[in-house]
C-alpha positions as CSV (number, residue, x, y, z in Angstrom):
1,M,-33.6,-11.7,-27.1
2,V,-34.0,-11.6,-30.9
3,F,-37.0,-13.2,-32.7
4,V,-36.7,-14.0,-36.4
5,R,-39.2,-15.1,-38.7
6,L,-37.9,-17.5,-41.6
7,S,-39.7,-17.7,-44.6
8,K,-40.2,-21.2,-47.5
9,G,-36.9,-22.2,-48.7
10,E,-34.6,-20.7,-45.8
11,D,-32.2,-23.4,-44.3
12,L,-33.0,-23.3,-40.6
13,I,-28.9,-23.4,-39.4
14,G,-27.8,-20.9,-41.9
15,S,-30.5,-18.5,-40.9
16,I,-29.7,-18.8,-37.5
17,R,-26.1,-18.5,-38.1
18,D,-26.9,-15.1,-40.2
19,A,-29.0,-13.5,-37.9
20,A,-26.5,-14.3,-35.0
21,E,-24.0,-12.5,-37.2
22,A,-26.0,-9.6,-38.3
23,R,-26.5,-9.0,-34.6
24,D,-22.8,-9.9,-33.6
25,I,-24.0,-12.6,-31.2
26,S,-21.1,-15.0,-30.4
27,A,-22.4,-16.7,-27.3
28,G,-26.3,-17.6,-27.2
29,A,-29.0,-20.2,-27.4
30,F,-31.9,-20.8,-29.3
31,F,-35.5,-22.3,-30.0
32,A,-37.2,-22.7,-32.9
33,I,-40.6,-23.8,-34.1
34,G,-42.4,-24.1,-37.2
35,T,-42.6,-26.2,-40.3
36,L,-40.0,-27.9,-42.6
37,S,-40.1,-29.2,-46.0
38,Q,-36.9,-31.4,-45.5
39,A,-34.8,-32.3,-42.5
40,S,-31.6,-33.6,-41.9
41,F,-29.9,-34.7,-38.8
42,Y,-28.4,-37.9,-37.5
43,F,-27.8,-40.0,-34.2
44,Y,-24.5,-40.0,-32.6
45,R,-23.8,-43.3,-32.0
46,P,-22.3,-46.2,-33.3
47,E,-21.5,-43.4,-36.0
48,P,-23.1,-40.5,-37.3
49,T,-25.4,-41.3,-39.9
50,P,-27.4,-38.5,-41.5
51,V,-30.9,-38.9,-42.0
52,T,-32.8,-36.6,-44.5
53,L,-36.6,-36.6,-44.5
54,S,-38.0,-35.0,-47.7
55,E,-41.9,-34.3,-46.8
56,P,-44.2,-31.7,-44.9
57,L,-43.1,-31.9,-41.4
58,E,-43.8,-29.9,-38.1
59,I,-41.1,-28.7,-35.8
60,V,-42.3,-29.7,-32.4
61,A,-39.0,-29.3,-30.5
62,C,-35.6,-27.3,-31.5
63,S,-32.9,-25.7,-29.5
64,G,-29.3,-25.0,-29.1
65,S,-26.7,-23.2,-28.9
66,I,-24.8,-20.4,-30.8
67,S,-20.9,-19.9,-30.2
68,R,-18.2,-18.3,-32.5
69,R,-14.5,-20.1,-32.6
70,G,-11.7,-18.8,-34.7
71,G,-14.1,-16.2,-36.2
72,E,-16.5,-19.0,-37.3
73,T,-20.1,-18.6,-36.2
74,R,-21.4,-22.1,-35.1
75,V,-24.6,-23.2,-34.6
76,H,-25.3,-26.5,-32.7
77,G,-29.0,-27.9,-32.4
78,H,-30.9,-30.8,-32.0
79,I,-34.4,-31.0,-33.7
80,D,-37.6,-33.2,-33.2
81,V,-40.1,-33.3,-35.8
82,T,-43.6,-35.0,-36.9
83,D,-44.7,-35.8,-39.8
84,S,-48.6,-36.0,-41.1
85,E,-49.0,-39.7,-39.3
86,F,-47.6,-37.9,-35.8
87,R,-44.5,-40.1,-36.1
88,S,-41.7,-38.4,-34.1
89,R,-38.1,-38.3,-35.4
90,G,-35.0,-36.3,-34.5
91,G,-31.7,-35.9,-33.6
92,H,-28.6,-33.2,-34.2
93,L,-29.6,-30.7,-36.6
94,L,-27.9,-30.5,-39.8
95,E,-27.7,-27.9,-42.6
96,G,-30.5,-28.6,-45.3
97,S,-33.3,-28.6,-42.9
98,M,-35.2,-26.4,-45.3
99,V,-38.7,-24.2,-43.9
100,D,-41.5,-25.2,-45.5
101,A,-44.4,-22.6,-44.5
102,M,-42.6,-20.8,-41.9
103,A,-40.6,-20.7,-38.7
104,F,-39.8,-18.8,-35.9
105,V,-36.6,-18.8,-34.0
106,A,-36.1,-16.8,-30.6
107,I,-32.2,-16.0,-30.0
108,F,-31.0,-15.4,-26.6
109,E,-27.6,-13.8,-26.2
110,L,-25.3,-14.8,-23.5
111,E,-23.5,-11.6,-22.5
112,G,-20.3,-12.0,-20.8
113,A,-20.2,-15.6,-21.8
114,D,-16.6,-17.1,-23.2
115,P,-18.2,-18.0,-26.8
116,S,-15.6,-21.0,-27.1
117,S,-16.8,-22.4,-24.3
118,I,-20.4,-22.9,-25.7
119,G,-21.6,-25.5,-27.9
120,I,-19.1,-27.8,-30.0
């Protein structure tokens, strides 16, 4: 298990990918909590239409997988955030979800797993 603290301005997906690559994790799962200044995500049907919220947000749930395919580390996640009115929104996590005050990520390496069979 790896525990990573992210700082203001870091991209959530990019930071998870960087942490996995730095530790040579090719198959894993992650969980995150913290705050975002911007969240980008989409709902998968009928067509993926990205949504970006640019306001102070709290991560109330965020989890996903880490895999490696063709030498590329992939992070697949889902997120649920709340705003100051306690409205909850979320979906498939996209790059561009930027840390506000801080975020914490726990990464669990799945030793012996086939990295190409995890995530999408």
